[in-house]
C-alpha positions as CSV (number, residue, x, y, z in Angstrom):
1,M,-17.3,-20.0,-11.6
2,N,-16.2,-16.9,-11.8
3,A,-18.1,-14.2,-13.0
4,P,-16.5,-12.5,-16.2
5,P,-14.9,-8.8,-15.2
6,A,-16.7,-6.0,-15.7
7,I,-16.2,-3.4,-18.4
8,P,-14.8,0.1,-16.8
9,H,-17.9,2.5,-17.4
10,E,-15.1,5.1,-19.4
11,K,-14.2,2.3,-21.7
12,L,-17.9,1.1,-22.3
13,Y,-18.6,4.2,-22.9
14,W,-16.3,5.4,-25.5
15,T,-17.2,1.8,-27.6
16,S,-20.7,2.6,-27.4
17,Q,-19.9,6.0,-28.7
18,F,-18.3,4.8,-31.5
19,S,-20.5,1.8,-32.2
20,G,-23.5,4.2,-32.2
21,W,-22.8,7.0,-34.5
22,L,-21.0,3.8,-36.6
23,I,-24.3,2.2,-37.0
24,Y,-26.1,5.5,-37.7
25,V,-23.8,6.3,-40.9
26,L,-23.9,3.0,-41.8
27,L,-27.6,3.1,-42.0
28,M,-27.6,6.0,-43.7
29,W,-25.3,4.3,-46.0
30,I,-27.6,1.5,-46.8
31,L,-30.6,3.8,-47.1
32,N,-28.4,5.9,-49.9
33,R,-27.4,2.5,-51.8
34,L,-31.3,1.0,-51.6
35,D,-31.9,4.9,-53.2
36,G,-30.0,4.2,-56.2
37,Q,-27.1,6.3,-55.7
38,G,-23.7,5.2,-56.1
39,M,-20.8,5.8,-53.6
40,N,-18.3,8.7,-54.2
41,W,-15.5,10.5,-52.3
42,Y,-18.0,13.5,-51.4
43,F,-20.6,11.3,-49.6
44,F,-17.6,9.3,-48.2
45,L,-16.5,12.6,-46.3
46,N,-20.2,13.2,-45.7
47,L,-20.5,10.2,-43.7
48,L,-17.1,10.7,-41.9
49,T,-18.1,14.1,-40.9
50,T,-21.4,12.7,-39.5
51,F,-19.7,10.4,-37.6
52,L,-16.8,12.6,-36.0
53,L,-19.4,15.7,-35.5
54,G,-21.9,13.3,-33.8
55,V,-19.4,11.4,-31.5
56,V,-18.2,15.1,-30.6
57,I,-21.3,16.7,-30.0
58,S,-23.1,13.9,-28.4
59,H,-19.8,13.6,-26.2
60,G,-20.3,17.5,-25.0
61,Y,-23.7,17.0,-24.1
62,R,-22.4,14.3,-21.8
63,I,-20.3,16.5,-20.4
64,L,-23.4,18.8,-19.8
65,I,-25.0,16.5,-18.1
66,I,-22.0,15.7,-15.7
67,K,-21.5,19.1,-15.1
68,F,-25.2,19.9,-13.7
69,N,-25.7,16.5,-12.3
70,W,-28.4,15.7,-14.4
71,L,-28.5,12.1,-13.5
72,K,-29.9,13.2,-10.4
73,F,-32.8,14.6,-11.9
74,K,-36.3,12.8,-11.8
75,I,-38.2,12.0,-15.2
76,I,-40.3,15.0,-15.1
77,Q,-37.4,16.8,-14.7
78,L,-35.4,15.2,-17.3
79,I,-37.9,15.7,-20.3
80,P,-38.2,18.8,-21.4
81,R,-34.4,19.5,-20.6
82,V,-33.7,16.6,-22.9
83,I,-35.6,17.9,-25.5
84,I,-34.6,21.2,-25.5
85,T,-31.0,20.1,-25.8
86,S,-31.3,17.7,-28.3
87,I,-33.3,20.3,-30.6
88,L,-29.9,22.4,-30.0
89,C,-27.5,19.6,-30.5
90,G,-29.6,18.9,-33.6
91,A,-29.2,22.4,-34.9
92,V,-25.3,22.7,-34.2
93,L,-24.9,19.0,-35.7
94,F,-26.6,20.4,-39.0
95,I,-25.3,23.9,-39.2
96,S,-21.7,22.8,-38.5
97,H,-22.1,19.8,-41.2
98,S,-23.2,22.3,-43.6
99,F,-20.4,24.7,-43.1
100,I,-17.8,21.8,-43.6
101,S,-19.3,19.4,-46.3
102,E,-20.8,22.6,-48.6
103,V,-18.1,25.4,-47.7
104,L,-14.9,23.9,-46.8
105,I,-15.2,20.2,-49.1
106,A,-17.5,21.2,-52.0
107,G,-16.5,24.7,-51.9
108,D,-19.9,26.1,-52.4
109,W,-22.3,27.9,-50.0
110,P,-25.6,25.9,-48.9
111,T,-29.1,27.2,-50.0
112,Y,-31.6,25.6,-48.0
113,Q,-35.1,26.2,-47.8
114,G,-36.2,27.2,-44.6
115,L,-39.0,24.0,-44.3
116,E,-35.9,22.1,-45.2
117,I,-33.7,23.0,-42.2
118,L,-36.0,22.3,-39.8
119,Q,-36.9,18.9,-41.0
120,T,-33.5,18.3,-41.1
121,T,-32.4,19.6,-37.5
122,I,-35.7,17.8,-36.0
123,N,-34.6,14.6,-37.4
124,L,-31.5,14.7,-36.2
125,A,-33.1,16.0,-32.7
126,V,-34.5,13.0,-32.5
127,I,-31.5,11.0,-33.3
128,F,-30.1,13.0,-30.1
129,M,-33.3,12.1,-28.0
130,L,-32.6,8.2,-28.7
131,W,-28.9,8.8,-27.2
132,S,-30.5,10.5,-24.4
133,L,-32.8,7.4,-24.0
134,L,-29.9,4.8,-24.1
135,Y,-27.7,7.1,-22.0
136,F,-30.3,7.5,-19.2
137,L,-31.5,4.0,-19.3
138,F,-28.5,2.7,-19.0
139,H,-27.5,4.8,-15.7
140,F,-30.9,4.1,-14.4
141,I,-30.4,0.4,-14.5
142,Q,-26.8,0.8,-13.3
143,N,-28.2,2.8,-10.3
144,Y,-31.0,0.6,-9.6
145,R,-28.4,-2.8,-9.4
146,K,-26.3,-0.5,-7.1
147,E,-29.5,0.0,-5.2
148,E,-30.1,-3.6,-5.0
149,I,-26.5,-4.6,-3.9
150,K,-26.9,-2.1,-1.1
151,N,-29.9,-3.5,0.0
152,L,-28.6,-7.0,-0.1
153,K,-25.8,-6.0,1.8
154,W,-28.0,-4.0,4.7
155,Q,-29.7,-7.0,4.9
156,A,-27.0,-9.6,5.5
157,L,-25.4,-7.0,8.0
158,S,-28.6,-7.1,9.7
159,T,-28.7,-10.9,9.9
160,E,-25.1,-10.5,11.4
161,V,-26.3,-8.1,13.9
162,E,-29.2,-10.0,14.9
163,L,-27.5,-13.1,15.0
164,N,-24.4,-12.2,16.8
165,K,-26.5,-10.2,19.5
166,L,-28.4,-13.0,19.9
167,K,-25.4,-15.1,20.6
168,S,-23.5,-12.7,23.0
169,Q,-27.1,-11.8,24.7
170,L,-28.4,-15.4,25.0
171,N,-24.7,-17.3,26.0
172,P,-24.7,-18.7,29.6
173,H,-22.4,-16.1,30.9
174,F,-24.9,-13.1,30.2
175,I,-27.8,-15.0,31.2
176,F,-25.8,-16.8,34.4
177,N,-24.9,-13.0,35.4
178,S,-28.0,-11.4,35.0
179,M,-30.0,-14.3,36.6
180,N,-27.7,-14.4,39.5
181,S,-28.0,-10.6,40.1
182,I,-32.0,-10.9,39.9
183,R,-32.0,-13.8,41.9
184,A,-29.7,-11.9,44.6
185,L,-32.5,-9.3,44.7
186,I,-35.4,-11.3,45.0
187,E,-35.5,-11.7,49.0
188,E,-33.5,-8.1,49.0
189,D,-35.3,-5.6,46.8
190,P,-38.7,-7.8,45.4
191,V,-39.9,-4.7,43.0
192,K,-36.4,-4.2,41.6
193,S,-35.8,-7.7,40.8
194,K,-39.1,-7.6,38.7
195,D,-37.9,-4.5,36.9
196,S,-34.6,-6.3,36.5
197,I,-36.7,-8.9,34.6
198,T,-38.6,-6.8,32.3
199,Q,-35.3,-4.8,31.5
200,L,-33.8,-8.3,30.2
201,S,-36.9,-9.2,28.5
202,N,-36.9,-6.1,26.9
203,I,-33.3,-6.4,25.3
204,L,-33.5,-9.9,24.3
205,R,-36.9,-9.0,22.8
206,S,-35.1,-5.5,21.1
207,S,-32.4,-7.9,19.4
208,L,-35.0,-10.1,17.8
209,L,-37.2,-7.1,16.8
210,M,-35.3,-3.8,16.1
211,N,-32.9,-5.3,13.6
212,R,-35.6,-5.8,11.1
213,Q,-35.7,-1.8,10.3
214,K,-33.2,0.1,9.0
215,V,-33.2,2.9,11.2
216,I,-35.5,3.6,14.6
217,S,-35.3,7.0,16.6
218,L,-32.9,7.8,19.3
219,A,-35.8,7.6,21.7
220,E,-36.2,4.0,21.1
221,E,-32.8,3.0,21.3
222,L,-32.5,5.5,24.3
223,Q,-35.0,2.8,25.8
224,L,-32.7,0.2,24.9
225,V,-29.8,1.5,26.5
226,K,-31.2,2.4,29.9
227,D,-32.7,-1.1,30.1
228,Y,-29.0,-2.3,29.5
229,L,-27.3,-0.1,32.0
230,A,-30.0,-0.5,34.8
231,L,-29.3,-4.3,34.3
232,E,-25.5,-3.8,34.6
233,Q,-25.9,-1.5,37.7
234,T,-27.6,-4.2,39.5
235,R,-24.5,-6.6,38.7
236,Y,-21.8,-4.0,39.2
237,E,-23.4,-2.3,41.6
238,E,-21.3,1.2,42.8
239,R,-18.9,-0.5,40.5
240,L,-20.5,1.5,37.4
241,D,-21.6,5.0,37.9
242,V,-23.9,6.2,34.6
243,V,-24.6,9.5,33.3
244,L,-27.0,10.3,30.3
245,D,-27.1,13.6,29.0
246,I,-29.4,13.5,26.0
247,P,-31.7,16.7,25.1
248,K,-35.2,15.9,24.4
249,D,-34.9,18.0,20.9
250,V,-32.9,15.2,19.8
251,L,-35.1,12.1,20.7
252,D,-36.5,12.0,17.0
253,H,-33.3,11.7,15.3
254,K,-33.0,8.4,13.3
255,I,-30.0,6.2,13.8
256,P,-29.5,2.6,13.1
257,P,-30.5,-0.1,15.7
258,M,-28.4,-1.4,18.3
259,L,-25.7,1.2,17.3
260,L,-25.7,3.2,20.6
261,Q,-26.3,0.6,22.6
262,T,-23.4,-1.7,20.8
263,L,-21.0,1.2,21.9
264,V,-22.2,1.3,25.4
265,E,-21.8,-2.4,25.9
266,N,-18.5,-2.3,24.4
267,G,-17.5,0.1,27.3
268,I,-18.6,-1.7,30.0
269,K,-17.1,-4.8,28.4
270,H,-13.8,-4.2,27.4
271,G,-13.5,-1.1,29.6
272,I,-15.0,-1.0,32.9
273,S,-15.5,-4.6,33.7
274,K,-11.8,-4.7,33.5
275,L,-11.3,-2.5,36.3
276,E,-11.4,-3.1,39.8
277,S,-12.8,-0.4,41.4
278,G,-15.1,0.0,38.5
279,G,-15.4,3.3,36.5
280,K,-18.0,5.6,34.7
281,I,-19.8,5.6,31.4
282,E,-21.1,9.2,30.3
283,V,-23.3,9.2,27.1
284,K,-23.7,12.8,25.8
285,A,-25.8,13.7,22.3
286,E,-26.2,17.1,20.4
287,R,-27.7,18.2,17.5
288,N,-25.9,20.8,15.3
289,K,-28.0,21.6,12.3
290,D,-28.9,18.2,10.8
291,I,-26.0,16.3,12.2
292,L,-26.3,14.1,15.5
293,Y,-23.5,14.1,17.6
294,L,-23.2,11.0,20.0
295,R,-20.4,10.9,22.4
296,I,-19.8,7.9,24.5
297,E,-16.8,7.8,27.4
298,N,-16.0,5.3,29.3
299,S,-13.1,4.6,32.1
300,G,-10.7,2.3,30.7
301,V,-8.3,1.9,27.7
302,Y,-8.9,1.4,24.0
303,D,-5.8,-1.3,22.9
304,T,-5.8,0.0,19.1
305,A,-3.4,-2.9,18.4
306,Q,-6.0,-5.5,19.5
307,K,-9.2,-4.2,17.6
308,S,-10.7,-8.0,17.1
309,S,-10.6,-8.0,21.2
310,T,-14.0,-5.8,20.8
311,G,-15.3,-8.3,18.5
312,F,-17.9,-7.9,15.6
313,G,-19.4,-4.9,17.0
314,L,-17.6,-2.0,15.9
315,I,-16.7,-3.3,12.6
316,N,-20.2,-4.2,12.0
317,S,-21.3,-0.6,13.0
318,Q,-19.0,1.2,10.6
319,Q,-19.7,-1.0,7.6
320,R,-23.9,0.1,8.6
321,I,-22.7,3.5,9.2
322,N,-20.9,3.8,5.6
323,L,-23.8,1.6,4.0
324,L,-26.5,4.6,5.4
325,Y,-24.6,7.8,5.5
326,G,-21.6,7.2,3.0
327,E,-19.3,9.8,4.3
328,E,-21.5,12.2,5.7
329,G,-21.5,9.7,8.6
330,S,-18.3,8.5,10.8
331,L,-17.7,6.6,14.2
332,L,-14.5,7.6,15.7
333,I,-12.9,5.7,19.0
334,N,-9.7,7.3,20.7
335,N,-8.2,7.1,23.8
336,T,-8.4,10.6,25.7
337,E,-6.0,12.1,28.1
338,R,-8.2,11.8,31.3
339,G,-7.2,8.3,30.8
340,T,-10.6,7.3,29.0
341,V,-12.1,5.9,26.1
342,M,-14.1,7.9,23.8
343,A,-16.5,6.7,20.9
344,E,-17.8,9.7,18.9
345,L,-20.9,9.2,16.1
346,F,-21.7,11.5,13.8
347,L,-24.9,10.9,11.9
348,P,-26.8,13.1,9.2
349,K,-30.5,13.4,9.5
350,D,-31.4,12.3,6.2
351,I,-30.4,9.1,5.1
352,K,-30.3,9.5,0.9
353,S,-31.5,5.7,0.4
354,F,-27.8,3.8,0.1
355,K,-25.0,5.8,-0.2
356,I,-22.1,4.8,-3.2
357,D,-18.8,4.5,-2.2
358,K,-16.2,6.8,-2.9
359,T,-15.0,4.2,-5.5
360,E,-18.3,4.2,-7.2
361,K,-18.9,7.8,-7.0
362,D,-15.7,8.5,-8.6
363,E,-16.6,5.6,-11.5
364,S,-19.9,7.1,-12.1
365,N,-18.7,10.8,-12.1
366,N,-16.9,9.9,-15.2
367,N,-19.9,8.6,-17.1
Protein backbone atom coordinates (compact mmCIF):
# COMPACT_ATOMS: atom_id res chain seq x y z
CA MET A 1 0.00 0.00 0.00
CA ASN A 2 1.38 3.37 -0.98
CA ALA A 3 1.74 6.02 1.70
CA PRO A 4 -0.51 9.08 1.31
CA PRO A 5 1.25 12.03 -0.31
CA ALA A 6 2.80 14.48 2.13
CA ILE A 7 1.21 17.90 2.50
CA PRO A 8 3.58 20.62 1.20
CA HIS A 9 5.08 22.59 4.08
CA GLU A 10 3.79 25.95 2.90
CA LYS A 11 0.22 24.68 2.59
CA LEU A 12 0.47 22.96 5.96
CA TYR A 13 1.79 26.15 7.55
CA TRP A 14 -1.10 28.32 6.34
CA THR A 15 -3.66 25.66 7.23
CA SER A 16 -2.23 25.53 10.75
CA GLN A 17 -2.10 29.33 10.97
CA PHE A 18 -5.74 29.88 10.08
CA SER A 19 -6.93 26.88 12.09
CA GLY A 20 -4.98 27.88 15.20
CA TRP A 21 -6.18 31.48 15.31
CA LEU A 22 -9.71 30.41 14.41
CA ILE A 23 -9.72 28.06 17.41
CA TYR A 24 -8.46 30.91 19.59
CA VAL A 25 -11.25 33.33 18.60
CA LEU A 26 -13.85 30.54 18.92
CA LEU A 27 -12.66 29.97 22.49
CA MET A 28 -13.05 33.70 23.11
CA TRP A 29 -16.59 33.51 21.75
CA ILE A 30 -17.43 30.47 23.92
CA LEU A 31 -16.06 32.15 27.04
CA ASN A 32 -18.08 35.25 26.18
CA ARG A 33 -21.26 33.16 25.90
CA LEU A 34 -20.53 31.34 29.17
CA ASP A 35 -20.14 34.74 30.80
CA GLY A 36 -23.69 35.52 29.79
CA GLN A 37 -22.84 38.15 27.20
CA GLY A 38 -24.71 38.27 23.92
CA MET A 39 -23.32 38.38 20.42
CA ASN A 40 -23.33 41.71 18.56
CA TRP A 41 -21.61 43.29 15.58
CA TYR A 42 -19.05 45.07 17.72
CA PHE A 43 -17.98 41.82 19.40
CA PHE A 44 -17.94 40.02 16.04
CA LEU A 45 -15.66 42.72 14.58
CA ASN A 46 -13.46 42.39 17.67
CA LEU A 47 -13.08 38.66 17.05
CA LEU A 48 -12.39 39.21 13.34
CA THR A 49 -9.77 41.86 14.19
CA THR A 50 -8.10 39.50 16.67
CA PHE A 51 -8.06 36.71 14.08
CA LEU A 52 -6.54 38.84 11.31
CA LEU A 53 -3.99 40.55 13.57
CA GLY A 54 -3.00 37.21 15.08
CA VAL A 55 -2.33 35.71 11.63
CA VAL A 56 -0.40 38.77 10.42
CA ILE A 57 1.74 39.29 13.55
CA SER A 58 2.58 35.59 13.98
CA HIS A 59 3.49 35.42 10.29
CA GLY A 60 5.84 38.36 10.82
CA TYR A 61 7.29 36.43 13.76
CA ARG A 62 7.85 33.47 11.43
CA ILE A 63 9.65 35.70 8.90
CA LEU A 64 11.96 36.81 11.73
CA ILE A 65 12.66 33.17 12.65
CA ILE A 66 13.57 32.28 9.06
CA LYS A 67 15.64 35.41 8.40
CA PHE A 68 17.84 34.92 11.46
CA ASN A 69 17.84 31.12 11.17
CA TRP A 70 16.49 30.46 14.67
CA LEU A 71 15.87 26.82 13.82
CA LYS A 72 19.64 26.25 14.08
CA PHE A 73 19.79 27.53 17.67
CA LYS A 74 19.93 25.28 20.70
CA ILE A 75 16.99 25.30 23.11
CA ILE A 76 18.93 27.31 25.70
CA GLN A 77 19.53 29.97 23.03
CA LEU A 78 15.92 29.92 21.86
CA ILE A 79 14.20 30.41 25.23
CA PRO A 80 15.17 34.07 25.85
CA ARG A 81 14.53 34.98 22.20
CA VAL A 82 11.09 33.37 22.27
CA ILE A 83 10.13 35.05 25.56
CA ILE A 84 11.18 38.54 24.46
CA THR A 85 9.64 38.21 20.99
CA SER A 86 6.40 36.80 22.39
CA ILE A 87 6.07 39.76 24.78
CA LEU A 88 6.71 42.18 21.91
CA CYS A 89 4.17 40.39 19.69
CA GLY A 90 1.65 40.45 22.53
CA ALA A 91 2.19 44.18 23.01
CA VAL A 92 1.86 44.86 19.27
CA LEU A 93 -1.35 42.81 19.11
CA PHE A 94 -2.81 44.61 22.13
CA ILE A 95 -1.95 48.12 20.88
CA SER A 96 -3.07 47.52 17.29
CA HIS A 97 -6.26 45.74 18.39
CA SER A 98 -7.11 48.54 20.83
CA PHE A 99 -6.59 51.17 18.15
CA ILE A 100 -8.73 49.35 15.56
CA SER A 101 -11.56 48.26 17.86
CA GLU A 102 -11.75 51.31 20.11
CA VAL A 103 -10.71 54.19 17.86
CA LEU A 104 -11.62 53.09 14.33
CA ILE A 105 -14.70 50.96 15.08
CA ALA A 106 -16.15 52.41 18.30
CA GLY A 107 -14.90 55.94 17.67
CA ASP A 108 -13.64 56.33 21.23
CA TRP A 109 -10.16 56.62 22.72
CA PRO A 110 -9.37 53.66 25.04
CA THR A 111 -8.82 54.33 28.74
CA TYR A 112 -6.92 51.32 30.07
CA GLN A 113 -5.30 51.11 33.49
CA GLY A 114 -1.62 50.18 33.70
CA LEU A 115 -2.32 46.85 35.39
CA GLU A 116 -4.93 45.97 32.76
CA ILE A 117 -2.46 46.73 29.96
CA LEU A 118 0.21 44.58 31.61
CA GLN A 119 -2.16 41.68 32.26
CA THR A 120 -3.56 41.68 28.72
CA THR A 121 -0.08 41.90 27.19
CA ILE A 122 1.13 38.96 29.30
CA ASN A 123 -1.93 36.89 28.34
CA LEU A 124 -1.29 37.56 24.66
CA ALA A 125 2.43 36.85 25.12
CA VAL A 126 1.48 33.41 26.49
CA ILE A 127 -0.51 32.78 23.30
CA PHE A 128 2.54 33.63 21.19
CA MET A 129 4.72 31.42 23.40
CA LEU A 130 2.31 28.56 22.73
CA TRP A 131 2.49 29.39 19.00
CA SER A 132 6.31 29.29 19.26
CA LEU A 133 6.22 25.95 21.08
CA LEU A 134 4.08 24.35 18.38
CA TYR A 135 6.13 25.89 15.55
CA PHE A 136 9.53 24.84 16.87
CA LEU A 137 8.26 21.45 18.05
CA PHE A 138 7.00 20.70 14.55
CA HIS A 139 10.35 21.59 13.00
CA PHE A 140 12.35 19.68 15.62
CA ILE A 141 10.27 16.58 14.88
CA GLN A 142 10.70 17.13 11.13
CA ASN A 143 14.47 17.50 11.48
CA TYR A 144 14.64 14.40 13.67
CA ARG A 145 12.77 12.41 11.03
CA LYS A 146 15.10 13.73 8.32
CA GLU A 147 18.11 12.67 10.39
CA GLU A 148 16.59 9.22 10.82
CA ILE A 149 16.04 8.94 7.07
CA LYS A 150 19.62 10.09 6.39
CA ASN A 151 20.94 7.51 8.85
CA LEU A 152 18.94 4.76 7.18
CA LYS A 153 20.24 5.86 3.77
CA TRP A 154 23.79 5.84 5.12
CA GLN A 155 23.39 2.37 6.59
CA ALA A 156 22.01 1.10 3.29
CA LEU A 157 24.91 2.64 1.36
CA SER A 158 27.46 1.27 3.82
CA THR A 159 25.97 -2.20 3.49
CA GLU A 160 26.04 -1.86 -0.29
CA VAL A 161 29.69 -0.78 -0.20
CA GLU A 162 30.60 -3.70 2.04
CA LEU A 163 28.76 -6.31 -0.01
CA ASN A 164 30.05 -5.05 -3.34
CA LYS A 165 33.60 -4.73 -2.04
CA LEU A 166 33.44 -8.32 -0.87
CA LYS A 167 32.11 -9.35 -4.25
CA SER A 168 34.92 -7.54 -6.06
CA GLN A 169 37.66 -8.69 -3.71
CA LEU A 170 36.52 -12.22 -2.99
CA ASN A 171 35.67 -13.09 -6.57
CA PRO A 172 37.71 -15.89 -8.15
CA HIS A 173 39.62 -13.56 -10.48
CA PHE A 174 40.86 -11.38 -7.65
CA ILE A 175 41.89 -14.34 -5.49
CA PHE A 176 43.38 -16.18 -8.46
CA ASN A 177 45.47 -13.22 -9.65
CA SER A 178 46.66 -12.30 -6.16
CA MET A 179 47.55 -15.86 -5.15
CA ASN A 180 49.26 -16.50 -8.47
CA SER A 181 51.44 -13.43 -7.94
CA ILE A 182 52.22 -14.50 -4.38
CA ARG A 183 52.96 -18.10 -5.42
CA ALA A 184 55.42 -16.88 -8.05
CA LEU A 185 57.20 -14.88 -5.34
CA ILE A 186 57.53 -17.67 -2.79
CA GLU A 187 60.68 -19.17 -4.31
CA GLU A 188 61.92 -15.97 -5.90
CA ASP A 189 61.46 -13.62 -2.92
CA PRO A 190 60.04 -15.32 0.22
CA VAL A 191 60.11 -12.11 2.27
CA LYS A 192 58.13 -10.18 -0.33
CA SER A 193 55.66 -13.03 -0.67
CA LYS A 194 54.94 -12.85 3.07
CA ASP A 195 54.42 -9.11 2.75
CA SER A 196 51.98 -9.70 -0.10
CA ILE A 197 49.98 -12.16 1.97
CA THR A 198 49.80 -9.58 4.76
CA GLN A 199 48.69 -6.91 2.30
CA LEU A 200 45.96 -9.15 0.90
CA SER A 201 44.65 -9.99 4.36
CA ASN A 202 44.69 -6.29 5.29
CA ILE A 203 42.57 -5.44 2.25
CA LEU A 204 40.02 -8.15 3.00
CA ARG A 205 39.86 -7.28 6.70
CA SER A 206 39.45 -3.58 5.93
CA SER A 207 36.53 -4.35 3.63
CA LEU A 208 34.76 -5.95 6.56
CA LEU A 209 35.61 -3.44 9.28
CA MET A 210 35.98 0.02 7.77
CA ASN A 211 32.48 0.39 6.34
CA ARG A 212 30.99 0.11 9.81
CA GLN A 213 32.26 3.64 10.42
CA LYS A 214 30.95 6.82 8.80
CA VAL A 215 34.43 8.32 8.55
CA ILE A 216 38.04 7.32 9.15
CA SER A 217 41.28 9.28 9.06
CA LEU A 218 43.09 9.74 5.77
CA ALA A 219 46.03 7.95 7.39
CA GLU A 220 43.93 4.78 7.84
CA GLU A 221 42.58 4.98 4.31
CA LEU A 222 46.05 5.62 2.91
CA GLN A 223 47.41 2.48 4.57
CA LEU A 224 44.72 0.45 2.80
CA VAL A 225 45.58 2.14 -0.51
CA LYS A 226 49.28 1.39 -0.03
CA ASP A 227 48.51 -2.29 0.63
CA TYR A 228 46.32 -2.43 -2.45
CA LEU A 229 48.88 -0.70 -4.68
CA ALA A 230 51.71 -2.87 -3.38
CA LEU A 231 49.71 -5.98 -4.23
CA GLU A 232 48.90 -4.65 -7.69
CA GLN A 233 52.56 -3.76 -8.28
CA THR A 234 53.43 -7.36 -7.52
CA ARG A 235 51.01 -8.38 -10.22
CA TYR A 236 51.78 -5.73 -12.87
CA GLU A 237 55.48 -5.31 -12.00
CA GLU A 238 57.06 -2.64 -14.27
CA ARG A 239 53.72 -1.94 -15.95
CA LEU A 240 52.47 -0.05 -12.90
CA ASP A 241 54.20 3.11 -11.70
CA VAL A 242 52.91 4.58 -8.42
CA VAL A 243 53.45 8.11 -7.08
CA LEU A 244 52.06 9.16 -3.68
CA ASP A 245 52.29 12.80 -2.63
CA ILE A 246 50.49 13.02 0.72
CA PRO A 247 51.73 15.64 3.25
CA LYS A 248 51.70 14.54 6.88
CA ASP A 249 49.61 17.52 7.97
CA VAL A 250 46.54 16.22 6.12
CA LEU A 251 46.60 12.67 7.49
CA ASP A 252 44.21 13.54 10.33
CA HIS A 253 41.48 14.69 7.92
CA LYS A 254 38.37 12.48 8.13
CA ILE A 255 36.99 10.92 4.95
CA PRO A 256 34.41 8.22 4.15
CA PRO A 257 35.97 4.73 4.35
CA MET A 258 37.03 3.02 1.10
CA LEU A 259 36.48 6.27 -0.85
CA LEU A 260 40.07 6.86 -1.96
CA GLN A 261 40.68 3.13 -2.37
CA THR A 262 37.66 2.84 -4.68
CA LEU A 263 38.96 5.61 -6.95
CA VAL A 264 42.48 4.15 -7.02
CA GLU A 265 41.11 0.70 -7.80
CA ASN A 266 38.90 2.19 -10.49
CA GLY A 267 41.89 3.91 -12.10
CA ILE A 268 43.87 0.68 -12.32
CA LYS A 269 41.00 -1.62 -13.26
CA HIS A 270 39.43 0.57 -15.96
CA GLY A 271 42.48 2.53 -17.04
CA ILE A 272 45.97 1.08 -16.61
CA SER A 273 45.00 -2.60 -16.90
CA LYS A 274 43.63 -1.95 -20.40
CA LEU A 275 46.94 -0.50 -21.63
CA GLU A 276 49.45 -3.00 -23.02
CA SER A 277 52.39 -0.98 -21.74
CA GLY A 278 50.74 -0.27 -18.40
CA GLY A 279 50.82 3.19 -16.94
CA LYS A 280 51.14 5.48 -13.98
CA ILE A 281 48.83 6.34 -11.11
CA GLU A 282 49.45 9.40 -8.97
CA VAL A 283 47.68 10.29 -5.73
CA LYS A 284 48.12 13.81 -4.42
CA ALA A 285 46.59 15.53 -1.38
CA GLU A 286 46.58 19.06 -0.04
CA ARG A 287 44.42 21.06 2.33
CA ASN A 288 43.27 24.62 1.78
CA LYS A 289 41.82 25.96 5.03
CA ASP A 290 39.30 23.25 5.97
CA ILE A 291 38.88 21.66 2.53
CA LEU A 292 40.83 18.51 1.68
CA TYR A 293 41.70 18.21 -2.00
CA LEU A 294 42.53 14.73 -3.30
CA ARG A 295 43.62 14.12 -6.88
CA ILE A 296 43.89 10.66 -8.40
CA GLU A 297 45.37 10.72 -11.91
CA ASN A 298 45.98 7.60 -13.95
CA SER A 299 46.89 6.60 -17.48
CA GLY A 300 43.93 5.67 -19.64
CA VAL A 301 40.67 7.10 -20.93
CA TYR A 302 37.45 7.73 -19.03
CA ASP A 303 34.55 6.69 -21.24
CA THR A 304 31.81 9.13 -20.22
CA ALA A 305 29.35 7.42 -22.55
CA GLN A 306 29.61 4.15 -20.62
CA LYS A 307 29.75 5.15 -16.97
CA SER A 308 28.08 1.91 -15.98
CA SER A 309 31.25 0.09 -16.97
CA THR A 310 32.97 1.51 -13.92
CA GLY A 311 30.60 -0.44 -11.70
CA PHE A 312 28.83 0.60 -8.54
CA GLY A 313 31.87 2.34 -7.03
CA LEU A 314 31.65 5.84 -8.50
CA ILE A 315 27.90 6.15 -8.05
CA ASN A 316 28.09 4.94 -4.47
CA SER A 317 31.03 7.24 -3.73
CA GLN A 318 29.10 10.26 -5.01
CA GLN A 319 26.05 9.30 -2.95
CA ARG A 320 28.11 8.99 0.23
CA ILE A 321 29.74 12.37 -0.39
CA ASN A 322 26.31 13.94 -0.91
CA LEU A 323 25.00 12.43 2.32
CA LEU A 324 27.96 13.52 4.45
CA TYR A 325 28.82 16.89 2.95
CA GLY A 326 25.87 18.02 0.83
CA GLU A 327 26.85 20.60 -1.76
CA GLU A 328 30.12 21.39 0.02
CA GLY A 329 31.71 18.09 -1.02
CA SER A 330 32.19 16.93 -4.60
CA LEU A 331 33.70 14.27 -6.84
CA LEU A 332 34.76 15.19 -10.38
CA ILE A 333 36.14 12.80 -13.01
CA ASN A 334 37.41 14.00 -16.38
CA ASN A 335 39.83 13.18 -19.17
CA THR A 336 42.84 15.51 -19.34
CA GLU A 337 44.77 16.91 -22.29
CA ARG A 338 47.73 14.79 -21.13
CA GLY A 339 45.88 11.62 -22.08
CA THR A 340 45.08 10.68 -18.49
CA VAL A 341 42.01 10.39 -16.30
CA MET A 342 41.76 12.72 -13.31
CA ALA A 343 39.45 12.18 -10.34
CA GLU A 344 39.22 15.11 -7.93
CA LEU A 345 37.75 15.03 -4.44
CA PHE A 346 36.83 18.09 -2.37
CA LEU A 347 35.98 17.15 1.21
CA PRO A 348 35.30 19.67 4.03
CA LYS A 349 36.87 19.04 7.41
CA ASP A 350 33.62 19.37 9.34
CA ILE A 351 30.88 16.84 8.77
CA LYS A 352 27.72 18.57 9.99
CA SER A 353 25.74 15.43 10.70
CA PHE A 354 23.80 14.67 7.54
CA LYS A 355 23.09 17.44 5.13
CA ILE A 356 19.66 18.06 3.71
CA ASP A 357 19.19 17.72 -0.02
CA LYS A 358 18.90 20.96 -1.96
CA THR A 359 15.18 20.40 -2.51
CA GLU A 360 14.73 19.83 1.21
CA LYS A 361 16.74 22.98 1.97
CA ASP A 362 14.55 25.06 -0.30
CA GLU A 363 11.44 23.62 1.29
CA SER A 364 12.60 24.14 4.87
CA ASN A 365 13.59 27.74 4.14
CA ASN A 366 9.94 28.42 3.37
CA ASN A 367 8.74 27.21 6.77
